[in-house]
One Martini backbone bead per residue (centre of mass of N, CA, C, O) as a GRO file, in nm:
protein
   58
    1MET     BB    1   0.892   3.799  -3.002
    2LEU     BB    2   1.006   3.913  -3.264
    3GLU     BB    3   0.824   3.756  -3.452
    4GLN     BB    4   0.552   3.867  -3.337
    5GLY     BB    5   0.626   4.169  -3.414
    6ARG     BB    6   0.621   4.111  -3.741
    7THR     BB    7   0.324   4.077  -3.695
    8ASP     BB    8  -0.031   4.129  -3.661
    9SER     BB    9  -0.076   3.967  -3.376
   10CYS     BB   10   0.065   4.229  -3.240
   11ARG     BB   11  -0.062   4.527  -3.145
   12SER     BB   12   0.189   4.667  -2.979
   13CYS     BB   13   0.411   4.593  -3.239
   14ARG     BB   14   0.351   4.767  -3.451
   15GLY     BB   15   0.546   4.865  -3.735
   16GLU     BB   16   0.843   4.874  -3.683
   17PRO     BB   17   1.104   4.690  -3.692
   18TRP     BB   18   1.284   4.493  -3.505
   19GLN     BB   19   1.585   4.534  -3.293
   20LEU     BB   20   1.849   4.386  -3.150
   21MET     BB   21   2.048   4.552  -2.880
   22TRP     BB   22   2.021   4.334  -2.632
   23SER     BB   23   2.183   4.074  -2.431
   24ARG     BB   24   2.133   3.800  -2.184
   25ARG     BB   25   2.239   3.545  -1.979
   26PHE     BB   26   2.084   3.292  -1.783
   27ALA     BB   27   2.054   3.026  -1.565
   28GLY     BB   28   1.754   3.131  -1.508
   29LEU     BB   29   1.436   3.248  -1.480
   30GLY     BB   30   1.465   3.399  -1.213
   31GLY     BB   31   1.699   3.589  -1.295
   32ALA     BB   32   1.552   3.722  -1.533
   33ARG     BB   33   1.316   3.838  -1.375
   34ARG     BB   34   1.477   4.015  -1.179
   35PHE     BB   35   1.611   4.184  -1.408
   36GLU     BB   36   1.356   4.294  -1.524
   37ASN     BB   37   1.248   4.439  -1.275
   38LEU     BB   38   1.499   4.619  -1.243
   39LEU     BB   39   1.457   4.769  -1.512
   40LYS     BB   40   1.164   4.875  -1.453
   41LYS     BB   41   1.264   5.064  -1.196
   42GLN     BB   42   1.398   5.262  -1.405
   43LYS     BB   43   1.254   5.563  -1.429
   44ASP     BB   44   1.479   5.764  -1.573
   45GLY     BB   45   1.696   5.548  -1.738
   46ASN     BB   46   1.985   5.546  -1.632
   47GLY     BB   47   1.989   5.259  -1.514
   48PHE     BB   48   1.939   5.108  -1.778
   49TYR     BB   49   2.208   5.204  -1.915
   50ARG     BB   50   2.399   5.099  -1.695
   51LEU     BB   51   2.303   4.790  -1.698
   52THR     BB   52   2.347   4.757  -2.033
   53GLY     BB   53   2.554   4.974  -2.180
   54LEU     BB   54   2.384   5.171  -2.313
   55THR     BB   55   2.292   5.437  -2.521
   56ARG     BB   56   2.067   5.683  -2.611
   57ASP     BB   57   2.179   5.671  -2.932
   58THR     BB   58   2.111   5.353  -3.005
   0.00000   0.00000   0.00000
């Protein structure tokens, strides 16, 4: 996905180059998708930062 974002082929990704800020390994695709959905449910953003360990100024 990062490579696709660096090209003009991805309309929603154009602009500034992407930089990977956080990653996590999962045993399987199902666990990764569950965690992705959990992150997307964090409406106010605080849960996102709590789950990833990132700070808002990162």
